[in-house]
ROVO-898797 format. One record per residue (C-alpha): residue number from 1; x, y, z. Coordinates in Angstrom, 2 decimals. Example, Ala and Ser with C-alpha at 12.3 -4.5 7.8 and 13.67 -1.06 7.14 Angstrom:
2
seq  x  y  z
1  12.30  -4.50  7.80
2  13.67  -1.06  7.14
***
This chain:
479
seq  x  y  z
1  -5.77  -123.77  -122.04
2  -2.80  -123.59  -124.40
3  -2.73  -119.89  -124.23
4  -2.75  -120.01  -120.34
5  0.13  -122.38  -120.30
6  2.24  -120.10  -122.66
7  1.48  -117.21  -120.30
8  2.50  -119.31  -117.29
9  5.71  -120.45  -118.99
10  6.68  -116.73  -120.04
11  6.14  -115.65  -116.32
12  8.20  -118.45  -115.08
13  10.94  -117.56  -117.48
14  10.85  -113.81  -116.49
15  11.03  -114.77  -112.72
16  13.97  -116.98  -113.13
17  15.75  -114.36  -115.16
18  15.02  -111.71  -112.58
19  16.08  -113.82  -109.66
20  19.47  -114.59  -111.46
21  19.99  -110.91  -112.23
22  19.30  -109.86  -108.78
23  21.51  -112.47  -107.20
24  24.30  -111.22  -109.59
25  23.64  -107.69  -108.64
26  23.74  -108.48  -104.93
27  26.95  -110.25  -105.20
28  28.42  -107.72  -107.52
29  27.33  -104.10  -106.78
30  27.57  -101.62  -109.59
31  30.99  -100.10  -110.18
32  32.14  -97.10  -108.15
33  34.20  -94.31  -109.18
34  37.80  -94.37  -108.09
35  38.54  -92.88  -104.80
36  34.93  -93.17  -103.56
37  34.67  -92.81  -99.77
38  34.10  -95.98  -97.82
39  30.98  -94.28  -96.26
40  29.32  -95.07  -99.56
41  27.74  -98.18  -98.30
42  24.53  -99.31  -100.12
43  22.59  -102.32  -101.39
44  22.15  -101.90  -105.14
45  19.71  -104.08  -107.11
46  20.37  -103.27  -110.70
47  20.03  -104.60  -114.17
48  22.40  -102.94  -116.77
49  23.17  -100.17  -114.39
50  19.51  -99.35  -113.67
51  17.62  -100.44  -110.61
52  17.00  -99.80  -106.90
53  19.58  -98.61  -104.36
54  19.30  -98.65  -100.68
55  21.91  -96.60  -98.77
56  24.48  -93.94  -99.56
57  25.42  -94.91  -103.07
58  27.62  -92.33  -104.63
59  26.43  -92.72  -108.38
60  23.16  -94.36  -109.40
61  20.51  -94.59  -112.04
62  17.05  -95.52  -110.94
63  15.21  -95.47  -107.64
64  17.36  -94.57  -104.67
65  16.52  -94.56  -100.95
66  18.84  -93.15  -98.28
67  18.67  -91.79  -94.70
68  21.45  -89.17  -94.97
69  23.14  -88.27  -98.19
70  26.99  -87.65  -97.98
71  29.47  -86.97  -100.69
72  26.99  -87.96  -103.39
73  28.42  -87.64  -106.86
74  25.60  -88.26  -109.48
75  22.06  -89.60  -109.23
76  19.72  -89.95  -112.25
77  16.23  -90.95  -111.52
78  14.30  -90.70  -108.27
79  16.30  -89.85  -105.12
80  14.55  -90.12  -101.61
81  16.32  -88.92  -98.50
82  14.90  -89.00  -95.03
83  17.15  -86.44  -93.31
84  19.21  -83.27  -94.04
85  22.24  -84.21  -96.06
86  25.74  -84.08  -94.40
87  28.47  -82.95  -96.89
88  26.94  -82.92  -100.31
89  28.48  -79.90  -101.98
90  29.40  -81.64  -105.33
91  26.25  -83.78  -105.79
92  24.39  -83.68  -109.11
93  20.78  -85.00  -108.97
94  18.61  -85.28  -112.03
95  15.03  -86.34  -112.05
96  12.92  -86.46  -108.92
97  14.50  -85.49  -105.58
98  12.40  -85.88  -102.48
99  13.41  -85.06  -98.98
100  11.48  -85.26  -95.62
101  13.67  -82.34  -94.46
102  15.56  -81.03  -97.54
103  17.08  -82.28  -100.82
104  20.50  -80.61  -101.01
105  22.91  -80.66  -103.94
106  25.27  -78.68  -106.05
107  22.94  -79.26  -109.14
108  19.29  -80.04  -108.93
109  17.27  -80.54  -112.04
110  13.82  -81.92  -112.51
111  11.32  -81.97  -109.52
112  12.68  -81.30  -106.21
113  10.33  -81.38  -103.10
114  11.44  -80.78  -99.41
115  9.53  -80.93  -96.23
116  11.41  -77.82  -94.93
117  13.60  -76.70  -97.79
118  15.25  -77.36  -101.21
119  18.81  -76.13  -101.59
120  21.09  -76.11  -104.63
121  24.64  -74.79  -104.95
122  25.36  -73.81  -108.44
123  22.01  -74.41  -110.17
124  18.33  -75.39  -109.59
125  16.13  -76.13  -112.52
126  12.62  -77.62  -113.09
127  10.11  -77.54  -110.26
128  11.11  -76.93  -106.70
129  8.90  -76.86  -103.69
130  10.08  -76.36  -100.13
131  7.89  -76.20  -96.99
132  9.86  -73.21  -95.72
133  12.21  -72.11  -98.46
134  13.76  -72.90  -101.87
135  17.38  -71.59  -102.11
136  19.73  -71.51  -105.04
137  23.30  -70.20  -104.51
138  23.56  -70.00  -108.36
139  21.11  -69.90  -111.05
140  17.46  -70.75  -110.79
141  15.23  -71.67  -113.66
142  11.69  -73.15  -113.69
143  9.08  -73.11  -110.97
144  10.09  -72.43  -107.39
145  7.69  -72.17  -104.48
146  8.66  -71.61  -100.85
147  6.49  -71.51  -97.85
148  8.42  -68.51  -96.50
149  10.89  -67.60  -99.21
150  12.43  -68.27  -102.48
151  16.01  -67.08  -102.88
152  18.29  -67.22  -105.85
153  21.81  -65.67  -105.41
154  22.41  -65.83  -109.08
155  20.14  -65.07  -111.97
156  16.50  -66.52  -112.12
157  14.07  -67.27  -114.79
158  10.70  -68.72  -114.66
159  8.09  -68.43  -111.86
160  9.11  -67.75  -108.26
161  6.60  -67.55  -105.26
162  7.43  -67.11  -101.64
163  5.01  -66.90  -98.79
164  7.04  -63.96  -97.36
165  9.61  -62.99  -99.88
166  11.16  -63.66  -103.24
167  14.68  -62.51  -103.62
168  16.91  -62.60  -106.72
169  20.46  -61.36  -106.41
170  20.96  -61.38  -110.08
171  18.76  -60.60  -113.08
172  15.25  -62.07  -113.14
173  13.13  -62.95  -116.09
174  9.65  -64.33  -115.49
175  7.36  -63.96  -112.52
176  8.31  -63.21  -108.99
177  5.77  -63.15  -106.17
178  6.41  -62.51  -102.46
179  3.75  -62.33  -99.72
180  5.53  -59.33  -98.30
181  8.27  -58.53  -100.74
182  9.57  -59.31  -104.22
183  13.08  -58.02  -104.52
184  15.38  -58.20  -107.55
185  18.89  -56.86  -107.02
186  19.64  -56.70  -110.67
187  17.45  -56.24  -113.74
188  13.92  -57.52  -114.24
189  11.96  -58.45  -117.25
190  8.58  -59.90  -116.40
191  6.25  -59.64  -113.43
192  7.15  -58.78  -109.85
193  4.47  -58.65  -107.17
194  4.97  -58.02  -103.36
195  2.29  -57.83  -100.83
196  4.03  -54.80  -99.32
197  6.85  -53.99  -101.90
198  8.08  -54.83  -105.28
199  11.67  -53.59  -105.52
200  14.11  -53.78  -108.42
201  17.51  -52.32  -107.97
202  18.39  -52.31  -111.61
203  16.21  -51.49  -114.55
204  12.79  -53.18  -115.11
205  10.45  -53.97  -117.99
206  7.13  -55.56  -117.57
207  4.70  -55.38  -114.59
208  5.48  -54.39  -111.01
209  2.87  -54.20  -108.11
210  3.47  -53.55  -104.52
211  0.81  -53.33  -101.67
212  2.59  -50.32  -100.32
213  5.20  -49.44  -103.00
214  6.65  -50.41  -106.34
215  10.15  -49.04  -106.56
216  12.69  -49.38  -109.43
217  16.14  -47.90  -108.85
218  16.92  -47.86  -112.50
219  14.78  -47.05  -115.58
220  11.25  -48.80  -115.80
221  9.09  -49.60  -118.92
222  5.80  -51.25  -118.47
223  3.21  -51.09  -115.69
224  4.09  -50.07  -112.16
225  1.47  -49.91  -109.33
226  1.96  -49.06  -105.76
227  -0.64  -48.83  -102.91
228  1.12  -45.81  -101.58
229  3.73  -45.02  -104.12
230  5.09  -46.06  -107.47
231  8.58  -44.81  -107.90
232  11.11  -45.08  -110.72
233  14.63  -43.52  -109.82
234  15.43  -43.51  -113.44
235  13.43  -42.80  -116.62
236  9.94  -44.35  -117.01
237  7.77  -45.28  -119.90
238  4.37  -46.96  -119.50
239  1.78  -46.77  -116.80
240  2.60  -45.78  -113.34
241  -0.10  -45.53  -110.65
242  0.49  -44.82  -106.97
243  -2.11  -44.44  -104.17
244  -0.40  -41.36  -102.87
245  2.34  -40.64  -105.53
246  3.62  -41.65  -108.82
247  7.25  -40.53  -109.18
248  9.82  -40.76  -111.95
249  13.23  -39.26  -111.21
250  14.28  -39.16  -114.92
251  12.16  -38.40  -118.06
252  8.69  -40.06  -118.30
253  6.39  -41.06  -121.21
254  3.07  -42.59  -120.87
255  0.47  -42.38  -118.11
256  1.36  -41.32  -114.58
257  -1.35  -41.15  -111.81
258  -1.02  -40.36  -108.11
259  -3.72  -40.06  -105.57
260  -1.90  -36.92  -104.24
261  0.76  -36.12  -106.79
262  2.31  -37.19  -110.02
263  5.97  -36.07  -110.09
264  8.49  -36.14  -112.99
265  11.92  -34.75  -112.22
266  12.74  -34.69  -115.94
267  10.52  -34.02  -119.01
268  7.15  -35.67  -119.23
269  5.15  -36.58  -122.26
270  1.73  -38.31  -122.08
271  -0.77  -38.18  -119.34
272  0.03  -36.95  -115.87
273  -2.70  -36.84  -113.02
274  -2.28  -35.84  -109.45
275  -5.09  -35.52  -106.95
276  -3.35  -32.46  -105.59
277  -0.54  -31.76  -108.17
278  0.85  -32.94  -111.44
279  4.44  -31.69  -111.58
280  7.21  -31.95  -114.15
281  10.53  -30.51  -113.37
282  11.31  -30.41  -117.13
283  9.01  -29.97  -120.09
284  5.69  -31.38  -120.44
285  3.64  -32.49  -123.47
286  0.26  -34.18  -123.52
287  -2.36  -33.89  -120.85
288  -1.64  -32.78  -117.23
289  -4.33  -32.56  -114.56
290  -3.71  -31.48  -110.96
291  -6.47  -31.11  -108.28
292  -4.81  -27.96  -107.04
293  -2.03  -27.29  -109.61
294  -0.57  -28.51  -112.84
295  3.10  -27.40  -112.96
296  5.80  -27.71  -115.53
297  9.07  -26.08  -114.83
298  9.95  -26.07  -118.52
299  7.58  -25.51  -121.45
300  4.11  -27.16  -121.73
301  2.21  -28.30  -124.85
302  -1.12  -29.89  -124.93
303  -3.95  -29.74  -122.27
304  -3.12  -28.40  -119.00
305  -5.73  -28.32  -116.12
306  -5.05  -27.15  -112.61
307  -7.73  -26.67  -109.90
308  -6.01  -23.47  -108.70
309  -3.22  -22.97  -111.13
310  -1.90  -24.03  -114.40
311  1.84  -23.06  -114.39
312  4.73  -23.27  -116.83
313  8.37  -22.18  -116.21
314  8.65  -21.43  -119.97
315  6.03  -21.46  -122.85
316  2.41  -22.88  -122.75
317  0.95  -23.95  -126.13
318  -2.40  -25.56  -126.44
319  -5.16  -25.39  -123.90
320  -4.63  -24.37  -120.38
321  -7.55  -24.27  -117.83
322  -7.68  -23.33  -114.24
323  -10.18  -22.39  -111.58
324  -7.51  -19.99  -110.43
325  -4.64  -18.77  -112.70
326  -2.89  -19.68  -115.86
327  0.69  -18.48  -115.63
328  3.74  -18.85  -117.94
329  7.18  -17.30  -117.52
330  7.39  -17.36  -121.19
331  4.60  -17.06  -123.82
332  1.10  -18.52  -124.07
333  -0.26  -19.53  -127.43
334  -3.73  -21.25  -127.73
335  -6.52  -21.06  -125.18
336  -5.81  -19.94  -121.58
337  -8.77  -19.68  -119.24
338  -8.73  -18.93  -115.51
339  -11.48  -17.99  -113.07
340  -10.75  -16.40  -109.72
341  -7.04  -16.16  -109.81
342  -4.55  -17.18  -106.95
343  -3.07  -15.69  -103.95
344  0.40  -16.67  -102.75
345  1.99  -15.67  -99.47
346  5.65  -15.13  -99.71
347  8.22  -14.83  -97.06
348  11.28  -12.58  -97.47
349  14.40  -12.95  -95.39
350  14.83  -10.30  -92.78
351  18.26  -8.61  -93.11
352  18.15  -7.04  -89.64
353  19.82  -9.54  -87.43
354  18.14  -7.96  -84.29
355  14.75  -8.56  -85.74
356  15.61  -12.06  -86.62
357  16.61  -12.88  -83.16
358  13.42  -11.33  -81.88
359  11.52  -13.52  -84.25
360  10.49  -10.69  -86.71
361  9.38  -11.84  -90.17
362  8.25  -10.02  -93.29
363  5.46  -11.35  -95.36
364  4.11  -10.42  -98.80
365  0.84  -11.37  -100.45
366  0.53  -11.35  -104.29
367  -2.42  -11.91  -106.49
368  -2.25  -13.31  -110.04
369  -4.82  -13.96  -112.79
370  -3.55  -15.04  -116.08
371  0.05  -14.11  -116.61
372  2.58  -14.42  -119.39
373  5.31  -12.55  -121.18
374  3.50  -12.77  -124.60
375  0.05  -14.27  -125.17
376  -1.95  -14.99  -128.38
377  -5.16  -16.42  -129.61
378  -7.80  -16.63  -126.64
379  -6.89  -15.50  -123.10
380  -9.84  -15.30  -120.75
381  -9.87  -14.77  -116.98
382  -12.55  -14.05  -114.50
383  -10.77  -11.25  -112.95
384  -7.31  -10.10  -114.33
385  -5.05  -10.66  -117.31
386  -1.46  -9.22  -117.18
387  0.83  -9.71  -120.15
388  4.26  -8.09  -120.07
389  4.81  -7.55  -123.74
390  2.37  -8.42  -126.56
391  -1.19  -9.70  -126.24
392  -2.81  -10.70  -129.52
393  -6.17  -12.25  -130.37
394  -9.00  -12.18  -127.82
395  -8.35  -10.97  -124.20
396  -11.25  -10.88  -121.84
397  -11.37  -10.46  -118.08
398  -13.93  -9.59  -115.53
399  -11.96  -6.63  -114.10
400  -8.77  -5.78  -115.99
401  -6.82  -6.55  -119.08
402  -3.27  -5.16  -119.21
403  -0.39  -5.53  -121.60
404  2.40  -3.43  -123.29
405  1.02  -3.94  -126.76
406  -2.40  -5.24  -127.72
407  -3.64  -6.40  -131.18
408  -7.19  -7.94  -131.60
409  -10.18  -7.60  -129.35
410  -9.78  -6.69  -125.61
411  -12.71  -6.87  -123.18
412  -12.70  -5.89  -119.52
413  -15.36  -5.08  -116.85
414  -13.38  -2.14  -115.62
415  -9.93  -1.42  -117.31
416  -8.20  -2.02  -120.58
417  -4.70  -0.55  -120.23
418  -1.79  -0.81  -122.62
419  0.90  1.24  -124.23
420  -0.48  0.74  -127.56
421  -3.48  -1.05  -129.16
422  -4.44  -2.05  -132.75
423  -8.17  -3.32  -132.85
424  -11.03  -3.11  -130.62
425  -11.37  -2.52  -126.83
426  -14.32  -2.39  -124.51
427  -14.18  -1.46  -120.78
428  -15.36  0.98  -118.29
429  -11.85  2.79  -118.75
430  -9.88  2.26  -121.95
431  -6.40  3.74  -121.34
432  -3.45  3.80  -123.96
433  -0.11  5.47  -123.00
434  1.10  5.66  -126.64
435  -1.39  5.18  -129.38
436  -4.71  3.69  -130.22
437  -5.59  2.29  -133.73
438  -9.23  1.17  -134.04
439  -12.39  1.42  -131.85
440  -12.69  1.70  -128.15
441  -15.98  1.73  -126.29
442  -16.29  2.67  -122.60
443  -17.17  5.31  -120.00
444  -13.80  6.81  -120.18
445  -11.47  6.51  -123.28
446  -8.01  7.91  -123.15
447  -5.35  7.71  -125.92
448  -2.14  9.67  -126.23
449  -2.44  9.35  -129.98
450  -5.73  8.20  -131.49
451  -6.11  6.86  -135.04
452  -9.64  5.74  -134.95
453  -12.86  6.19  -132.82
454  -13.71  6.48  -129.10
455  -17.18  5.99  -128.00
456  -18.07  6.86  -124.32
457  -19.04  9.40  -121.81
458  -15.73  11.06  -121.83
459  -13.17  10.59  -124.86
460  -9.76  12.00  -124.74
461  -7.60  12.09  -127.82
462  -4.46  13.94  -126.87
463  -3.27  14.31  -130.44
464  -6.51  16.26  -131.33
465  -6.25  20.05  -131.28
466  -8.46  22.02  -128.85
467  -11.49  22.06  -128.50
468  -11.66  18.35  -129.94
469  -9.26  17.00  -127.46
470  -11.87  16.07  -124.87
471  -15.24  15.25  -126.14
472  -18.44  13.53  -124.93
473  -20.15  10.53  -126.63
474  -17.75  10.22  -129.58
475  -14.22  11.33  -130.51
476  -12.24  10.46  -133.63
477  -8.85  11.15  -135.29
478  -7.63  9.69  -138.51
479  -4.14  10.17  -140.10
***
């Protein structure tokens, strides 16, 4: 009973104190800043500057209800507005801002929720959710979710998600997700995902994924995935995957894979895979695989595999495999294996103007097996090997092995032909314009100058005196 009376007395004292304070607050509203517009009419119930405000109070701490905000200066606490604000360009709202239509202020920090939109002038930080859009004309930091779009005209950091689009006009760090597109007009560090496209107009580092395309207009490092294409207009390092194509317009390092093509307009180091072609306009090192062709316009080192052709504009070192041809404008060192060769149709311009007017054209067809300026170690082709200068090591072809100089073992189904050879050759015909040092086995063996042994049906050593110049079965000459 005593305890109950004490509780009742304490409650009575509290109610009297509250009533007195509220009466004082009602008769003496909180102090306004000088020059405050007369439109700031409100009923403020406050204790020590904190309480509840009904109306368009300019500055308040606590819980504030208003129909239409106008010329608000600073609110700390919970701000609830029913309609779109009038002129509210300089407002600063910290805490929780709720709007049936849209909370609008120069600075919004904390939690901002709008039935249609959330809009901030210079900065938006914290958590913002807009039924249609979240827009910041300045910086945006935190978590922003818009039914249709999230837009930051300045820099952005945190997590942004828009039903249709996420757009950042400044740099973005964090996660940006757009139902159709995620666009960063400056640099990106983080994750960007677009239902159709993820686009960064500056450099990017992190993860980018677009349903149709992932495009970086600057350099890119990280992971880039595009349903149709993954494109970096600058250098690329990391993993790039495109349903049709993976493209880097600068140098690339890492893994690039395209359903049709993997294309690097500069040098490439790493793994390049193209359903039809893997192409590097510079040098290439690592592993390159093309369904039809693997092409490096510079040198290549590593493993090079092309369905019809493995091609280098300069040297090939390592392993080169092709169902067609292995071709280098420079040297081949390592293992080069081709099967059936390749046939190219070439068009040459017609110098006769009359024929051009009549639609006349000239076409040329060329066949190529394994080709190089110099080749060494192991060179094998199903049909033909043609080396401009020196072939060293093992050279084997189904029909023909040709070089200017040979050193090693040369095997051909029909013809082994060179200016000179040091080593062993076996073919239906072994023909050497200058000299042969070693052993040749075939049906016909011909050497301008022999220093070794010929075994075959007809053996011709032009440096032997008659009658030993042409002999059956065996011929020999030793200096």
